[in-house]
N, C-alpha and C positions, 0 to 999 in steps of 0.2 A: 268712150267717144259720144254718148248722149249725152254728156254735158258740154261738154261743145257745142254740138248740134242746139239744144236745146238754149244755150244764152243766146248765143245766133239769133235761133229766132222770135227770143224774146224783142230782143233788142232793138234788129229788125222789122217788127212787130210797131215799133212807136211810130215810125215816119205812118206809117199808112193810119195809125189811131190819129195824128193831129191832122188828117188830110178826111179822112172821115168825120170826126168832130166837126168840123169848120163844115162840112156838108152839108152833115141833120143840120147843125143849129141856121145854115140858109135854107133848106128843102121845110126847116118846120113853118118860116116862113111863105109858105108857097111857091118857092122860087128856085128852081133844078140847074143849078150853074156847074156845066159841064167844062167849065173853063178852071175845075180844080187844077187840072194835068198844068196847065200853062200857070195857075199862081204859084206851085209849088214850083216849079223851073224855077218864075224870077225868084220869088223867096230863097234859093238856095243862092242863085248868082248874085244879087243884090248882098246876103251876109258876108259870101265868100268875095266880094271886094272890097267892100267895109273894112277886112280882116286886113287883105294886103296892103290898103292906104295906108292902116294902124302902122303895121310892120315897115310901108316905106317910111314911115313918119318916124320910124325907131320908136314907137312903141310899145311897151311889154309889159304894160300893165294887166298881166291876168280880168283884173276887173274889167277893166276896159275892153279887154276878147271878147269877153261874150259879152261881157253886156250892152256896148255897142252893134254888136251886128246883127244882136237880136233885135234890136231898134229897127234898126234897118229894114231888116223883115218882114217886119209884123207892118210899116210902114206898109211899105211893096208892096206886101197884101192885100192891107190897107184899099190902098189907093186904087188898085187892080178890083176889086169890091164895087169900090165908091163909081166905078166906071160902068161898071157890068150893070149895078142899080138906077146909074143914072136913064143907063140903053134901054134899062128891062121896066121898070119903073116908071119914069118921066117921060120917055121917050117912048114905052111900048111895045118893046122893038121883041120880038120873038127870043123865047127866052135858048133854044137851043141853039139856031143859030147864033145869037151873039155867045152863049158859052165856048162856042166854039173855034169863035173866030177869038175869042181872049186865050183860047188853049194855043193856037198857030203865031196868039201872037208875045203869050209869055216865053214857048219853045225857043219862035225865033229869035227875040231879045237875050235871053237868059248865054242862047249859044254866042252872040256875039259877047255878051261883054264876057265872060270867058277867056275866049278864042283870041278875040283883038287886045284884050288888055295883059293876057298873060296870068290870072290870078292865079288858076290852079298849081303854078310853078312857086309863086311866092307862101302861101300858106300851110304848106304839110309842114310837119314838125311844130316848134312849143303850142303856134295855135292852136290846133287839133288837141292835142293834148290834154288842154284845158278844159275841154268839151271831155273830153271819154273818163278821165280821173276827179273831175271833183263832184263831190260824193262818192265816191266807188269805192268799196273797202276790196283789197288784197287778202286772199284767203284761200286755202284748199280743199276749206267744208263745199260740199254740191250745192248746198239750197242756198250758202254767200254768192258763190258762182252763179247762177242763174238769176235771181234774184238781184242783187245786191250789189253786182260790178258794175255797173252801167253806169253813164256820166249823169247831170243834171237836167238836162232837156230829157230825157227817156222817164222819171221819177216827175218830168213837169209837163209830159204826155197826160202821166195817167188820173192827175192833182185835177189837169183842165178837164177829160171825161165824165171822172165823178162831179165837181163842180156844176157840170154843166147838167148832167141829169139829177143834180136838187134844184137846179137854179127850174129847170123843164117840170119838176113834179110838185114843186115843195113851197115857189112866188108867182106874186100876183106879176110877175116880168112874163111869168112860163106860164101862166094860162094866159093871158093877152096874144101870149108869138103864136103858140097853137090855137086860138082862137083864130087869129087872123091865114093860118097856114089851111085852117081847115072852110069859113068862110068868111073873107073877107069883105063881106056887105051888110053880113049879122055884126060885126066886130063895128067895124064905122059907125051903124047905127045905135053904137051898144054905147058910142064916143071915143074909140082906140080908135090913135092918131094909124092909119093901120098902113101908107106911105112911107111913115119915122120907126116904123118896128120892122118893113122891110128892108128899108137902108140898113138900117143900125146890125141887124140883122146878117144881112150879105157882108157888111165890113167885116164886122167883130168874123165872121167864118173864115171870110177871107184869108187874115191876116193871121189867124189858127192856122189855119190848112200851110201860110208858108213857110211858118215854124215846121211841119216837116220835110222840106226842101234843103231847109237850112240843116235842119236835123241827121241828115243823111247826107249830104257834104262833111258835117264836120264832123259825126260821129265814127257813119257809118262807112264810109271811106277817106276819113281822114283828113281832111281837104284836100283829096282830089277830086276831078270832073270827074269821075267812075263810072256815077250812077245813072242810068239813063233818070229823073223823074219823073219822065211822060209817063212811064209808066205803074209809074209809082201812084201819080194821079187816079187815072184810070180804078187801077186794085182799091185806092180810097172810094171811088164811087160805088164801086161792088160792094165792099165790106158796110157802105150804109145801110142797101137792100139785105146785106147776108145776115145783119144783125140785126133790122127791122127797125130805121129810125131810133135805135136807145143807145147812146154815147156809152154805158155801164155797157152794156154786153157789147158794145168793139170791142173794148179791152180785152177780153179773149178771143173774139174774132179776130183782130191783130196778132196775136200772137199767135192764130189757127195760119192765117193768109203769111206772116214772117215764116213760118216755118215753111210755109210750101214753094215759099220764094226764092229759098237758100237751101232747097233740101237736094235740087237736081247739081249742086257745086260739092256735095258728100256724094254722088255717084259715081258709076264708074258706065253709066248707060250712055248710050251713040249720042248723038245730037236731037235726032227723030222722037227715039221715046226722049230724054229731056224737054224738047218742049210740046209736049204730051203732059209733064208733069207739072208744066209751066200754064197748061191753061185748067188746070184744077181750082180755083181759085173761082173762074170766072164761072164753071159748071156747074160748083156750089152756090154760086149762089142764086143759077139760073131754077137748079131745083127746089131755092129758098122761095125763090117767086113762083113757083108754080103751086108748091103745095101752099100758101099763103094765101093763093088765091082761090082754094078747091077750098080752104076751111073758113076764108071769108071772113073774120076772126078781127074787128075794125080796131083791135091794141094792134096788130100786124098789118093794118094797110097805111101806106103812102099819106101825108097833109093831103084834105080832098081838094083841095081848089090849085095842086103841083101843079106844075107846070104853067098856067092861066092865068093868065094878065088881068089886070084889075080896071076893070071901065067907071067908077062910079058915080057918072054921070046915069047905067043904066038900073043902077041902084031899085 
């Protein structure tokens, strides 16, 4: 029983890993994007409708069924990030309000796409199998079942998190991005293009988060609109705090969150107790936030300018 639970927990965690990695990239630039739930929703819906159109056109190529929906999900997430950047960087709108508005837009629009166009009925079957079987290994060995029986998008989420961590710590781009998030005025004075870094970080982060929604639909629910992606988005934002803004640590954290997310399905507890179980990730995040605030370590704190708009003329 433990092997299936761990397998499903690790697999589910990849959806959170996409969302948290994307949000970490955005927050490192000093922007708090609470639009992640909407971005993940629209990423899942656009990817699904792309598969729907391909099947309607009788295109059954595994490569196209995999790559084109991935591309459209990335583009949809990037456009949502561009909208957020325009509102908060160029127009200097309140980041919290803009993010919540983006979530409302994304959740509503994705629901319209899936219900009105009927994409969820058409994508079950071969298309979802392309995602879940590519690069997966079938074996009775417990290690293979837990870690090596997943599809391409699962392993891609881990690769993206590791590469992001390396960029943050080992490259000039990562150093500049962290400088923008800590003190945009200082970075600006040093000749760093603050606006450019904020735009690029937010767009890339949003595109990565959108893949989390596409992954949840195609690999977790096998092509149906079964999962509520808004919930995945909020837990992804919580995971950012839980793992102290470190993408590599988010890999482990995502597995923990994935386990807590699915454990209620394996218990015979009454609904009220299951709701308490579902609250555990949020409670754990609050505990981590309190602990890091008490400790006061700079490495455990968010970027200093997080949530604050930059006004260059006040520099």
